[in-house]
Jmol script that loads the backbone (N, CA, C; Angstrom):
load data "model"
ATOM      1  N   MET A   1     101.688  61.495 -28.487  1.00  0.00           N
ATOM      2  CA  MET A   1     100.641  61.045 -27.608  1.00  0.00           C
ATOM      3  C   MET A   1     100.239  59.607 -27.902  1.00  0.00           C
ATOM      4  N   LYS A   2     100.451  59.137 -29.129  1.00  0.00           N
ATOM      5  CA  LYS A   2     100.058  57.778 -29.470  1.00  0.00           C
ATOM      6  C   LYS A   2     101.002  56.740 -28.883  1.00  0.00           C
ATOM      7  N   THR A   3     102.167  57.156 -28.410  1.00  0.00           N
ATOM      8  CA  THR A   3     103.124  56.190 -27.886  1.00  0.00           C
ATOM      9  C   THR A   3     102.730  55.680 -26.504  1.00  0.00           C
ATOM     10  N   ILE A   4     101.965  56.433 -25.753  1.00  0.00           N
ATOM     11  CA  ILE A   4     101.577  55.995 -24.406  1.00  0.00           C
ATOM     12  C   ILE A   4     100.757  54.709 -24.445  1.00  0.00           C
ATOM     13  N   PRO A   5      99.722  54.582 -25.319  1.00  0.00           N
ATOM     14  CA  PRO A   5      98.994  53.309 -25.365  1.00  0.00           C
ATOM     15  C   PRO A   5      99.883  52.130 -25.753  1.00  0.00           C
ATOM     16  N   PHE A   6     100.865  52.364 -26.604  1.00  0.00           N
ATOM     17  CA  PHE A   6     101.760  51.277 -27.000  1.00  0.00           C
ATOM     18  C   PHE A   6     102.584  50.784 -25.815  1.00  0.00           C
ATOM     19  N   PHE A   7     103.088  51.712 -25.018  1.00  0.00           N
ATOM     20  CA  PHE A   7     103.877  51.324 -23.855  1.00  0.00           C
ATOM     21  C   PHE A   7     103.018  50.591 -22.826  1.00  0.00           C
ATOM     22  N   VAL A   8     101.803  51.078 -22.631  1.00  0.00           N
ATOM     23  CA  VAL A   8     100.890  50.412 -21.686  1.00  0.00           C
ATOM     24  C   VAL A   8     100.580  49.005 -22.173  1.00  0.00           C
ATOM     25  N   THR A   9     100.298  48.857 -23.455  1.00  0.00           N
ATOM     26  CA  THR A   9     100.017  47.536 -24.022  1.00  0.00           C
ATOM     27  C   THR A   9     101.226  46.620 -23.893  1.00  0.00           C
ATOM     28  N   ALA A  10     102.404  47.135 -24.161  1.00  0.00           N
ATOM     29  CA  ALA A  10     103.617  46.315 -24.060  1.00  0.00           C
ATOM     30  C   ALA A  10     103.865  45.869 -22.626  1.00  0.00           C
ATOM     31  N   ILE A  11     103.642  46.742 -21.672  1.00  0.00           N
ATOM     32  CA  ILE A  11     103.843  46.384 -20.265  1.00  0.00           C
ATOM     33  C   ILE A  11     102.832  45.333 -19.833  1.00  0.00           C
ATOM     34  N   LEU A  12     101.570  45.523 -20.217  1.00  0.00           N
ATOM     35  CA  LEU A  12     100.548  44.526 -19.874  1.00  0.00           C
ATOM     36  C   LEU A  12     100.841  43.184 -20.528  1.00  0.00           C
ATOM     37  N   ALA A  13     101.287  43.202 -21.761  1.00  0.00           N
ATOM     38  CA  ALA A  13     101.616  41.954 -22.450  1.00  0.00           C
ATOM     39  C   ALA A  13     102.778  41.250 -21.771  1.00  0.00           C
ATOM     40  N   ALA A  14     103.770  41.999 -21.353  1.00  0.00           N
ATOM     41  CA  ALA A  14     104.932  41.408 -20.692  1.00  0.00           C
ATOM     42  C   ALA A  14     104.561  40.771 -19.365  1.00  0.00           C
ATOM     43  N   THR A  15     103.606  41.351 -18.668  1.00  0.00           N
ATOM     44  CA  THR A  15     103.212  40.766 -17.384  1.00  0.00           C
ATOM     45  C   THR A  15     102.412  39.491 -17.567  1.00  0.00           C
ATOM     46  N   LEU A  16     101.745  39.338 -18.687  1.00  0.00           N
ATOM     47  CA  LEU A  16     100.942  38.137 -18.920  1.00  0.00           C
ATOM     48  C   LEU A  16     101.748  36.963 -19.459  1.00  0.00           C
ATOM     49  N   ILE A  17     102.944  37.207 -19.953  1.00  0.00           N
ATOM     50  CA  ILE A  17     103.723  36.145 -20.578  1.00  0.00           C
ATOM     51  C   ILE A  17     104.013  35.010 -19.611  1.00  0.00           C
ATOM     52  N   GLY A  18     104.291  35.313 -18.358  1.00  0.00           N
ATOM     53  CA  GLY A  18     104.648  34.283 -17.392  1.00  0.00           C
ATOM     54  C   GLY A  18     103.466  33.580 -16.767  1.00  0.00           C
ATOM     55  N   CYS A  19     102.238  33.917 -17.166  1.00  0.00           N
ATOM     56  CA  CYS A  19     101.070  33.276 -16.563  1.00  0.00           C
ATOM     57  C   CYS A  19     101.013  31.810 -16.949  1.00  0.00           C
ATOM     58  N   GLY A  20     100.662  30.973 -16.008  1.00  0.00           N
ATOM     59  CA  GLY A  20     100.535  29.549 -16.265  1.00  0.00           C
ATOM     60  C   GLY A  20     101.616  28.762 -15.574  1.00  0.00           C
ATOM     61  N   THR A  21     101.372  27.476 -15.463  1.00  0.00           N
ATOM     62  CA  THR A  21     102.339  26.618 -14.789  1.00  0.00           C
ATOM     63  C   THR A  21     102.895  25.544 -15.711  1.00  0.00           C
ATOM     64  N   THR A  22     102.309  25.373 -16.877  1.00  0.00           N
ATOM     65  CA  THR A  22     102.818  24.381 -17.820  1.00  0.00           C
ATOM     66  C   THR A  22     103.372  25.094 -19.045  1.00  0.00           C
ATOM     67  N   THR A  23     104.130  24.351 -19.820  1.00  0.00           N
ATOM     68  CA  THR A  23     104.698  24.929 -21.037  1.00  0.00           C
ATOM     69  C   THR A  23     103.590  25.401 -21.970  1.00  0.00           C
ATOM     70  N   ALA A  24     102.560  24.591 -22.122  1.00  0.00           N
ATOM     71  CA  ALA A  24     101.474  24.944 -23.040  1.00  0.00           C
ATOM     72  C   ALA A  24     100.737  26.197 -22.579  1.00  0.00           C
ATOM     73  N   SER A  25     100.446  26.288 -21.301  1.00  0.00           N
ATOM     74  CA  SER A  25      99.697  27.456 -20.834  1.00  0.00           C
ATOM     75  C   SER A  25     100.545  28.722 -20.892  1.00  0.00           C
ATOM     76  N   ARG A  26     101.820  28.610 -20.598  1.00  0.00           N
ATOM     77  CA  ARG A  26     102.688  29.789 -20.696  1.00  0.00           C
ATOM     78  C   ARG A  26     102.854  30.226 -22.144  1.00  0.00           C
ATOM     79  N   THR A  27     103.026  29.273 -23.037  1.00  0.00           N
ATOM     80  CA  THR A  27     103.186  29.602 -24.448  1.00  0.00           C
ATOM     81  C   THR A  27     101.909  30.213 -25.000  1.00  0.00           C
ATOM     82  N   THR A  28     100.766  29.666 -24.604  1.00  0.00           N
ATOM     83  CA  THR A  28      99.488  30.200 -25.067  1.00  0.00           C
ATOM     84  C   THR A  28      99.262  31.618 -24.561  1.00  0.00           C
ATOM     85  N   SER A  29      99.532  31.840 -23.278  1.00  0.00           N
ATOM     86  CA  SER A  29      99.341  33.192 -22.751  1.00  0.00           C
ATOM     87  C   SER A  29     100.318  34.170 -23.393  1.00  0.00           C
ATOM     88  N   GLY A  30     101.513  33.706 -23.677  1.00  0.00           N
ATOM     89  CA  GLY A  30     102.489  34.562 -24.361  1.00  0.00           C
ATOM     90  C   GLY A  30     102.045  34.899 -25.775  1.00  0.00           C
ATOM     91  N   ALA A  31     101.489  33.913 -26.476  1.00  0.00           N
ATOM     92  CA  ALA A  31     101.000  34.157 -27.834  1.00  0.00           C
ATOM     93  C   ALA A  31      99.837  35.133 -27.815  1.00  0.00           C
ATOM     94  N   ALA A  32      98.937  34.967 -26.837  1.00  0.00           N
ATOM     95  CA  ALA A  32      97.795  35.882 -26.744  1.00  0.00           C
ATOM     96  C   ALA A  32      98.249  37.302 -26.422  1.00  0.00           C
ATOM     97  N   ALA A  33      99.168  37.424 -25.480  1.00  0.00           N
ATOM     98  CA  ALA A  33      99.671  38.746 -25.127  1.00  0.00           C
ATOM     99  C   ALA A  33     100.413  39.367 -26.304  1.00  0.00           C
ATOM    100  N   GLY A  34     101.196  38.563 -26.994  1.00  0.00           N
ATOM    101  CA  GLY A  34     101.919  39.066 -28.164  1.00  0.00           C
ATOM    102  C   GLY A  34     100.980  39.481 -29.280  1.00  0.00           C
ATOM    103  N   ALA A  35      99.910  38.721 -29.466  1.00  0.00           N
ATOM    104  CA  ALA A  35      98.941  39.071 -30.502  1.00  0.00           C
ATOM    105  C   ALA A  35      98.256  40.391 -30.170  1.00  0.00           C
ATOM    106  N   ALA A  36      97.906  40.572 -28.902  1.00  0.00           N
ATOM    107  CA  ALA A  36      97.267  41.827 -28.500  1.00  0.00           C
ATOM    108  C   ALA A  36      98.216  43.003 -28.697  1.00  0.00           C
ATOM    109  N   ALA A  37      99.453  42.823 -28.262  1.00  0.00           N
ATOM    110  CA  ALA A  37     100.432  43.907 -28.426  1.00  0.00           C
ATOM    111  C   ALA A  37     100.713  44.162 -29.899  1.00  0.00           C
ATOM    112  N   GLY A  38     100.842  43.085 -30.670  1.00  0.00           N
ATOM    113  CA  GLY A  38     101.097  43.247 -32.106  1.00  0.00           C
ATOM    114  C   GLY A  38      99.953  43.922 -32.829  1.00  0.00           C
ATOM    115  N   ALA A  39      98.723  43.593 -32.432  1.00  0.00           N
ATOM    116  CA  ALA A  39      97.564  44.237 -33.061  1.00  0.00           C
ATOM    117  C   ALA A  39      97.524  45.719 -32.727  1.00  0.00           C
ATOM    118  N   ALA A  40      97.839  46.035 -31.483  1.00  0.00           N
ATOM    119  CA  ALA A  40      97.837  47.445 -31.085  1.00  0.00           C
ATOM    120  C   ALA A  40      98.910  48.222 -31.835  1.00  0.00           C
ATOM    121  N   ILE A  41     100.078  47.637 -31.931  1.00  0.00           N
ATOM    122  CA  ILE A  41     101.165  48.317 -32.642  1.00  0.00           C
ATOM    123  C   ILE A  41     100.894  48.332 -34.143  1.00  0.00           C
ATOM    124  N   GLY A  42     100.369  47.208 -34.658  1.00  0.00           N
ATOM    125  CA  GLY A  42     100.071  47.135 -36.083  1.00  0.00           C
ATOM    126  C   GLY A  42      98.967  48.070 -36.517  1.00  0.00           C
ATOM    127  N   SER A  43      98.057  48.394 -35.598  1.00  0.00           N
ATOM    128  CA  SER A  43      96.972  49.309 -35.969  1.00  0.00           C
ATOM    129  C   SER A  43      97.499  50.708 -36.275  1.00  0.00           C
ATOM    130  N   ALA A  44      98.630  51.042 -35.718  1.00  0.00           N
ATOM    131  CA  ALA A  44      99.225  52.353 -36.007  1.00  0.00           C
ATOM    132  C   ALA A  44      99.712  52.424 -37.453  1.00  0.00           C
ATOM    133  N   SER A  45     100.090  51.268 -37.993  1.00  0.00           N
ATOM    134  CA  SER A  45     100.554  51.246 -39.377  1.00  0.00           C
ATOM    135  C   SER A  45      99.468  50.743 -40.322  1.00  0.00           C
ATOM    136  N   ALA A  46      98.224  50.712 -39.847  1.00  0.00           N
ATOM    137  CA  ALA A  46      97.057  50.307 -40.640  1.00  0.00           C
ATOM    138  C   ALA A  46      97.110  48.843 -41.052  1.00  0.00           C
ATOM    139  N   ASN A  47      97.810  48.012 -40.282  1.00  0.00           N
ATOM    140  CA  ASN A  47      97.835  46.586 -40.585  1.00  0.00           C
ATOM    141  C   ASN A  47      97.825  45.801 -39.280  1.00  0.00           C
ATOM    142  N   ALA A  48      96.713  45.845 -38.589  1.00  0.00           N
ATOM    143  CA  ALA A  48      96.601  45.189 -37.286  1.00  0.00           C
ATOM    144  C   ALA A  48      96.703  43.673 -37.406  1.00  0.00           C
ATOM    145  N   GLY A  49      96.209  43.107 -38.491  1.00  0.00           N
ATOM    146  CA  GLY A  49      96.258  41.647 -38.679  1.00  0.00           C
ATOM    147  C   GLY A  49      97.685  41.130 -38.758  1.00  0.00           C
ATOM    148  N   ARG A  50      98.499  41.773 -39.548  1.00  0.00           N
ATOM    149  CA  ARG A  50      99.901  41.361 -39.669  1.00  0.00           C
ATOM    150  C   ARG A  50     100.627  41.565 -38.342  1.00  0.00           C
ATOM    151  N   GLY A  51     100.338  42.678 -37.687  1.00  0.00           N
ATOM    152  CA  GLY A  51     100.949  42.934 -36.381  1.00  0.00           C
ATOM    153  C   GLY A  51     100.562  41.886 -35.363  1.00  0.00           C
ATOM    154  N   ALA A  52      99.293  41.462 -35.399  1.00  0.00           N
ATOM    155  CA  ALA A  52      98.831  40.427 -34.464  1.00  0.00           C
ATOM    156  C   ALA A  52      99.523  39.101 -34.730  1.00  0.00           C
ATOM    157  N   LEU A  53      99.688  38.741 -36.004  1.00  0.00           N
ATOM    158  CA  LEU A  53     100.377  37.480 -36.335  1.00  0.00           C
ATOM    159  C   LEU A  53     101.833  37.504 -35.906  1.00  0.00           C
ATOM    160  N   ILE A  54     102.500  38.587 -36.195  1.00  0.00           N
ATOM    161  CA  ILE A  54     103.906  38.711 -35.799  1.00  0.00           C
ATOM    162  C   ILE A  54     104.014  38.722 -34.279  1.00  0.00           C
ATOM    163  N   GLY A  55     103.150  39.476 -33.627  1.00  0.00           N
ATOM    164  CA  GLY A  55     103.158  39.539 -32.166  1.00  0.00           C
ATOM    165  C   GLY A  55     102.882  38.192 -31.529  1.00  0.00           C
ATOM    166  N   ALA A  56     101.951  37.430 -32.104  1.00  0.00           N
ATOM    167  CA  ALA A  56     101.643  36.104 -31.565  1.00  0.00           C
ATOM    168  C   ALA A  56     102.856  35.186 -31.665  1.00  0.00           C
ATOM    169  N   GLY A  57     103.543  35.240 -32.795  1.00  0.00           N
ATOM    170  CA  GLY A  57     104.738  34.404 -32.955  1.00  0.00           C
ATOM    171  C   GLY A  57     105.842  34.797 -31.989  1.00  0.00           C
ATOM    172  N   VAL A  58     106.091  36.079 -31.888  1.00  0.00           N
ATOM    173  CA  VAL A  58     107.133  36.561 -30.970  1.00  0.00           C
ATOM    174  C   VAL A  58     106.753  36.262 -29.526  1.00  0.00           C
ATOM    175  N   GLY A  59     105.483  36.467 -29.192  1.00  0.00           N
ATOM    176  CA  GLY A  59     105.016  36.199 -27.831  1.00  0.00           C
ATOM    177  C   GLY A  59     105.129  34.736 -27.463  1.00  0.00           C
ATOM    178  N   ALA A  60     104.759  33.857 -28.396  1.00  0.00           N
ATOM    179  CA  ALA A  60     104.852  32.418 -28.136  1.00  0.00           C
ATOM    180  C   ALA A  60     106.306  31.990 -27.953  1.00  0.00           C
ATOM    181  N   LEU A  61     107.193  32.481 -28.810  1.00  0.00           N
ATOM    182  CA  LEU A  61     108.612  32.135 -28.681  1.00  0.00           C
ATOM    183  C   LEU A  61     109.197  32.662 -27.372  1.00  0.00           C
ATOM    184  N   GLY A  62     108.838  33.898 -27.037  1.00  0.00           N
ATOM    185  CA  GLY A  62     109.336  34.481 -25.792  1.00  0.00           C
ATOM    186  C   GLY A  62     108.836  33.732 -24.572  1.00  0.00           C
ATOM    187  N   ALA A  63     107.557  33.370 -24.582  1.00  0.00           N
ATOM    188  CA  ALA A  63     106.992  32.640 -23.450  1.00  0.00           C
ATOM    189  C   ALA A  63     107.591  31.240 -23.350  1.00  0.00           C
ATOM    190  N   PHE A  64     107.841  30.599 -24.486  1.00  0.00           N
ATOM    191  CA  PHE A  64     108.461  29.276 -24.466  1.00  0.00           C
ATOM    192  C   PHE A  64     109.873  29.353 -23.898  1.00  0.00           C
ATOM    193  N   ALA A  65     110.628  30.370 -24.318  1.00  0.00           N
ATOM    194  CA  ALA A  65     111.982  30.550 -23.785  1.00  0.00           C
ATOM    195  C   ALA A  65     111.938  30.820 -22.284  1.00  0.00           C
ATOM    196  N   TYR A  66     110.997  31.633 -21.843  1.00  0.00           N
ATOM    197  CA  TYR A  66     110.828  31.903 -20.409  1.00  0.00           C
ATOM    198  C   TYR A  66     110.502  30.619 -19.651  1.00  0.00           C
ATOM    199  N   ASP A  67     109.619  29.804 -20.212  1.00  0.00           N
ATOM    200  CA  ASP A  67     109.239  28.548 -19.570  1.00  0.00           C
ATOM    201  C   ASP A  67     110.442  27.620 -19.429  1.00  0.00           C
ATOM    202  N   GLN A  68     111.242  27.515 -20.469  1.00  0.00           N
ATOM    203  CA  GLN A  68     112.425  26.657 -20.408  1.00  0.00           C
ATOM    204  C   GLN A  68     113.410  27.159 -19.364  1.00  0.00           C
ATOM    205  N   HIS A  69     113.557  28.467 -19.276  1.00  0.00           N
ATOM    206  CA  HIS A  69     114.444  29.056 -18.267  1.00  0.00           C
ATOM    207  C   HIS A  69     113.941  28.740 -16.862  1.00  0.00           C
ATOM    208  N   GLU A  70     112.639  28.877 -16.647  1.00  0.00           N
ATOM    209  CA  GLU A  70     112.058  28.565 -15.338  1.00  0.00           C
ATOM    210  C   GLU A  70     112.249  27.091 -14.981  1.00  0.00           C
ATOM    211  N   LYS A  71     112.118  26.214 -15.967  1.00  0.00           N
ATOM    212  CA  LYS A  71     112.324  24.783 -15.714  1.00  0.00           C
ATOM    213  C   LYS A  71     113.775  24.502 -15.322  1.00  0.00           C
ATOM    214  N   GLU A  72     114.712  25.154 -15.983  1.00  0.00           N
ATOM    215  CA  GLU A  72     116.127  24.977 -15.635  1.00  0.00           C
ATOM    216  C   GLU A  72     116.400  25.459 -14.218  1.00  0.00           C
ATOM    217  N   LEU A  73     115.820  26.603 -13.852  1.00  0.00           N
ATOM    218  CA  LEU A  73     115.996  27.117 -12.491  1.00  0.00           C
ATOM    219  C   LEU A  73     115.400  26.161 -11.462  1.00  0.00           C
ATOM    220  N   GLN A  74     114.226  25.594 -11.762  1.00  0.00           N
ATOM    221  CA  GLN A  74     113.591  24.661 -10.837  1.00  0.00           C
ATOM    222  C   GLN A  74     114.435  23.398 -10.683  1.00  0.00           C
ATOM    223  N   GLN A  75     114.999  22.902 -11.776  1.00  0.00           N
ATOM    224  CA  GLN A  75     115.869  21.727 -11.691  1.00  0.00           C
ATOM    225  C   GLN A  75     117.094  22.030 -10.838  1.00  0.00           C
ATOM    226  N   GLN A  76     117.648  23.213 -10.995  1.00  0.00           N
ATOM    227  CA  GLN A  76     118.806  23.593 -10.193  1.00  0.00           C
ATOM    228  C   GLN A  76     118.432  23.673  -8.718  1.00  0.00           C
ATOM    229  N   ARG A  77     117.274  24.269  -8.403  1.00  0.00           N
ATOM    230  CA  ARG A  77     116.825  24.346  -7.013  1.00  0.00           C
ATOM    231  C   ARG A  77     116.575  22.957  -6.441  1.00  0.00           C
ATOM    232  N   ASP A  78     115.996  22.067  -7.245  1.00  0.00           N
ATOM    233  CA  ASP A  78     115.758  20.694  -6.794  1.00  0.00           C
ATOM    234  C   ASP A  78     117.071  19.972  -6.516  1.00  0.00           C
ATOM    235  N   ARG A  79     118.055  20.164  -7.410  1.00  0.00           N
ATOM    236  CA  ARG A  79     119.373  19.546  -7.222  1.00  0.00           C
ATOM    237  C   ARG A  79     120.032  20.043  -5.943  1.00  0.00           C
ATOM    238  N   GLU A  80     119.969  21.356  -5.731  1.00  0.00           N
ATOM    239  CA  GLU A  80     120.574  21.938  -4.529  1.00  0.00           C
ATOM    240  C   GLU A  80     119.874  21.445  -3.269  1.00  0.00           C
ATOM    241  N   ALA A  81     118.557  21.316  -3.319  1.00  0.00           N
ATOM    242  CA  ALA A  81     117.816  20.810  -2.161  1.00  0.00           C
ATOM    243  C   ALA A  81     118.176  19.361  -1.886  1.00  0.00           C
ATOM    244  N   TRP A  82     118.308  18.565  -2.946  1.00  0.00           N
ATOM    245  CA  TRP A  82     118.679  17.162  -2.773  1.00  0.00           C
ATOM    246  C   TRP A  82     120.077  17.057  -2.166  1.00  0.00           C
ATOM    247  N   GLU A  83     121.011  17.866  -2.666  1.00  0.00           N
ATOM    248  CA  GLU A  83     122.377  17.837  -2.142  1.00  0.00           C
ATOM    249  C   GLU A  83     122.416  18.277  -0.681  1.00  0.00           C
ATOM    250  N   ALA A  84     121.640  19.276  -0.331  1.00  0.00           N
ATOM    251  CA  ALA A  84     121.598  19.739   1.061  1.00  0.00           C
ATOM    252  C   ALA A  84     121.029  18.643   1.960  1.00  0.00           C
ATOM    253  N   GLN A  85     119.985  17.979   1.489  1.00  0.00           N
ATOM    254  CA  GLN A  85     119.388  16.893   2.272  1.00  0.00           C
ATOM    255  C   GLN A  85     120.380  15.738   2.417  1.00  0.00           C
ATOM    256  N   ARG A  86     121.075  15.417   1.349  1.00  0.00           N
ATOM    257  CA  ARG A  86     122.073  14.336   1.384  1.00  0.00           C
ATOM    258  C   ARG A  86     123.207  14.700   2.344  1.00  0.00           C
ATOM    259  N   ASN A  87     123.689  15.946   2.295  1.00  0.00           N
ATOM    260  CA  ASN A  87     124.752  16.381   3.194  1.00  0.00           C
ATOM    261  C   ASN A  87     124.294  16.327   4.646  1.00  0.00           C
ATOM    262  N   GLN A  88     123.049  16.689   4.893  1.00  0.00           N
ATOM    263  CA  GLN A  88     122.503  16.628   6.249  1.00  0.00           C
ATOM    264  C   GLN A  88     122.458  15.186   6.748  1.00  0.00           C
ATOM    265  N   GLN A  89     122.061  14.266   5.879  1.00  0.00           N
ATOM    266  CA  GLN A  89     122.017  12.857   6.259  1.00  0.00           C
ATOM    267  C   GLN A  89     123.422  12.338   6.570  1.00  0.00           C
ATOM    268  N   LEU A  90     124.399  12.705   5.732  1.00  0.00           N
ATOM    269  CA  LEU A  90     125.771  12.274   5.971  1.00  0.00           C
ATOM    270  C   LEU A  90     126.304  12.849   7.280  1.00  0.00           C
ATOM    271  N   TYR A  91     125.989  14.108   7.550  1.00  0.00           N
ATOM    272  CA  TYR A  91     126.423  14.742   8.792  1.00  0.00           C
ATOM    273  C   TYR A  91     125.821  14.033   9.995  1.00  0.00           C
ATOM    274  N   GLN A  92     124.541  13.690   9.908  1.00  0.00           N
ATOM    275  CA  GLN A  92     123.883  12.994  11.010  1.00  0.00           C
ATOM    276  C   GLN A  92     124.468  11.610  11.219  1.00  0.00           C
ATOM    277  N   GLN A  93     124.805  10.935  10.133  1.00  0.00           N
ATOM    278  CA  GLN A  93     125.420   9.602  10.254  1.00  0.00           C
ATOM    279  C   GLN A  93     126.793   9.703  10.909  1.00  0.00           C
ATOM    280  N   GLN A  94     127.556  10.724  10.535  1.00  0.00           N
ATOM    281  CA  GLN A  94     128.877  10.890  11.133  1.00  0.00           C
ATOM    282  C   GLN A  94     128.773  11.271  12.596  1.00  0.00           C
ATOM    283  N   SER A  95     127.804  12.092  12.976  1.00  0.00           N
ATOM    284  CA  SER A  95     127.694  12.501  14.376  1.00  0.00           C
ATOM    285  C   SER A  95     127.262  11.354  15.260  1.00  0.00           C
ATOM    286  N   THR A  96     126.439  10.457  14.747  1.00  0.00           N
ATOM    287  CA  THR A  96     125.981   9.348  15.577  1.00  0.00           C
ATOM    288  C   THR A  96     127.039   8.257  15.673  1.00  0.00           C
ATOM    289  N   SER A  97     127.964   8.205  14.735  1.00  0.00           N
ATOM    290  CA  SER A  97     128.977   7.145  14.780  1.00  0.00           C
ATOM    291  C   SER A  97     130.098   7.481  15.768  1.00  0.00           C
ATOM    292  N   TYR A  98     130.200   8.738  16.216  1.00  0.00           N
ATOM    293  CA  TYR A  98     131.254   9.088  17.153  1.00  0.00           C
ATOM    294  C   TYR A  98     130.816   8.888  18.523  1.00  0.00           C
TER     295      TYR A  98
END
end "model"
wireframe off; spacefill off
backbone 0.3
color backbone group
């Protein structure tokens, strides 16, 4: 029966990791979510403080990795949009020259 609160805490923490639009805000929210999850899990082993510290570190690293991944995806989308716009301009130039 004690496993249900852990799963609920883990799910809530995972949903909060992506909150924010900057690297700092995402990392901070990830650290906070990780600390909460770590404290909840650590309380089962009678060491909530250690669990919170470990959770905060894992949460911050996970959120930072997520942020970097999102930035890479945004750069790729920007590149594709630029290429599509450039191709459209070239197509329009070719159609008007005929």
